[in-house]
N, C-alpha and C positions, 0 to 999 in steps of 0.2 A: 855873918852870913846866915840866912835862915835855912831851915831844913829843905824847903822847896828849892831854894837857890842851889844848895849843896846837891840835891837830887838831880837837878838839871845839869849841873857841871859834870857830875859823874856820868850821866847818860850820854852827854856829848863826847866826853873823853873816851868812853868805851864803845861807842856806837859803831865804829869801823873796825873793831878787832876781828880778825878772821876766826871763824868757828864759834864766836860768842854771840848769843842772842838773848837779850834781856828785855823784859816787858814791864811796864809800869803796872803794879797791882794796886788798885784802889779798893778800900774796904770801908764799910760804914753802914749807916742806916738812914733812911728818909721816910717821911710820911707821904703816901700817895694821895691822890685827889679825894679819896674816901676817908682819909685819916688813918688807914692801916700802916703799920711800920713795915717797910720792906728793907731787908738787909741785903748787902751785896759784898762780894769778895769770896775768896776760897775758904778760909778758915781763920778764926781769931789767932793773931800772932804771925800770920803769913808775911814774909818780908815785902818791902816796898818794890823791889826789883826781883823778878823771878824769870827763869829761863834755863838755858843750858850752855855748856862749853863742850865743844867737840874735842875729843882726845883720841889718839891712837893707843890702843891697849898693849899689854905686855907681850913678850915673844910667843907665848903659846896661842895667841890670837893675832898673829902678825897680819898687818894690813887692814884689820877691821877697825873702823872708827865708831866710837860710841859717844853718846851725849851724857855728860854728867849734869844732873840737876843742880841748878845754882840759885841761891837766894841771898840777896844783900839788903839788910835793913839799914836805911839811911837815917842818920841823926845829924843835927846841926853841930858844927864845931863848938866846943866849949862845954859840952855835957849838960846843957840846960834841961833837956828832956831825957830821962832815963829809959833804958830798955825795959819793957814790961816783962813780967814773968811769962806771959803767953808767947812773946817774941823770943825769949830765951829758950823756951821749950821747942818751938818750931825750928829754930836755928840748930839746936842740939839734935833734933830728929833728922834733919837733912844731913848733918855731918856724920851721925851714927850709921846712916844708910849709904855712906860713901860719897855724898854730894859735897858741894862747895858752898859754905855759908858763913856769914858773920855780920858784924856791925861795922859800917864805914862812916867816918866823919869827913873824909876827903878822898880824892881820886887815888892817891897812893895806897890808902888802906883798902879800897875796893879792888885795886889791881892785885894786891897781896892775897886777899880772900880768894880771888878767882885764879890764883896761880900764874898770873901774868908778870912778865918782867917789868921792872921800874922803867919809867920813861926818862 
């Protein structure tokens, strides 16, 4: 299965999870009509899927719901394409800030990263 197919499978599997919102993050560069290079995307290494998971916080904040930033880097099963150093740093930064982040090669891994129960 290709990375694109894996990404689509994960998006479809997680798309109806309550409190979870993930968006496809495209990144790259193109030449415009004048030949200038135009880059797009948030930052080098930003995961393929970004968004948030709503959670109810600890007892001292009873009843308050917060969104945890979430980032899932999608790779095709089989490990053909490695995680880049930029991707590793971005994932680590999200995790260090208390967010949910990791690399997924299938739906089960994506669910685990996001703290969702197995299906």
